C-alpha positions in Angstrom: -22.6 -0.4 63.4 -26.3 -0.4 63.4 -28.1 -3.3 61.7 -30.3 -1.6 59.1 -32.9 -4.3 59.0 -33.4 -4.1 62.7 -33.4 -0.3 62.5 -36.2 -0.5 59.9 -38.2 -2.8 62.0 -37.9 -0.4 65.0 -38.7 2.6 62.9 -41.8 1.0 61.5 -42.9 0.1 65.0 -42.6 3.8 66.0 -44.6 4.8 63.0 -47.2 2.2 63.7 -47.5 3.5 67.3 -48.2 7.0 66.0 -50.4 6.2 63.0 -52.2 3.1 64.5 -51.1 1.1 61.5 -48.5 0.8 58.8 -49.8 0.2 55.3 -48.7 -3.1 53.7 -45.8 -2.9 51.2 -43.9 -0.1 52.9 -40.2 -0.1 51.9 -37.2 2.2 52.5 -38.2 4.1 49.4 -41.7 4.8 50.6 -42.5 8.5 50.9 -43.5 9.5 54.4 -46.3 11.8 53.4 -47.6 10.1 50.2 -47.2 6.4 51.1 -47.8 6.6 54.8 -50.1 9.6 54.9 -48.0 11.3 57.6 -48.8 15.0 58.3 -46.5 17.5 60.0 -47.7 16.6 63.5 -47.1 12.9 62.8 -43.6 13.8 61.5 -42.8 15.7 64.7 -44.1 12.9 66.9 -42.1 10.2 65.1 -38.9 12.2 64.9 -39.2 13.1 68.6 -39.4 9.4 69.4 -36.5 8.6 67.1 -34.4 11.3 68.8 -35.3 9.9 72.3 -34.7 6.2 71.3 -31.4 6.8 69.6 -30.2 9.8 71.7 -29.7 12.0 68.7 -30.7 15.5 67.7 -31.7 16.7 64.3 -31.7 20.3 63.2 -34.6 22.0 61.4 -32.6 21.8 58.2 -32.1 18.1 58.6 -35.8 17.5 59.4 -36.8 19.4 56.3 -34.8 16.9 54.1 -36.7 13.8 55.5 -39.0 12.6 52.7 -38.7 8.8 52.8 -38.3 6.0 55.3 -34.7 5.6 54.0 -34.0 9.3 54.8 -34.8 8.7 58.4 -32.7 5.5 58.6 -29.8 7.3 57.0 -30.1 10.1 59.5 -30.2 7.8 62.5 -27.2 5.9 61.2 -25.3 9.2 60.5 -26.2 10.8 63.8 -25.4 7.6 65.8 -22.0 7.3 64.2 -21.4 11.0 64.7 -22.2 10.6 68.5 -19.9 7.5 68.7 -17.1 9.4 67.1 -17.6 12.4 69.5 -17.6 10.1 72.6 -14.4 8.3 71.4 -12.6 11.6 71.0 
């Protein structure tokens, strides 16, 4: 089981590396485009790093559903547990 608080901290570090900063007051409910000002290139960069760091893959349909910080955290958690289940089988 992934610690969500640690996961949030790691995700914000990835976002900060891409954007150069993370605006104060960012929460799991923060919208990636509106609150963080991320454009499509930023999204691709951040998601690529997430996929590499957590050894997961997201489909285009899954990527299109990512609107908030929480959406990314949920996807990492889901994909990580999906990978663990597949390895155990």
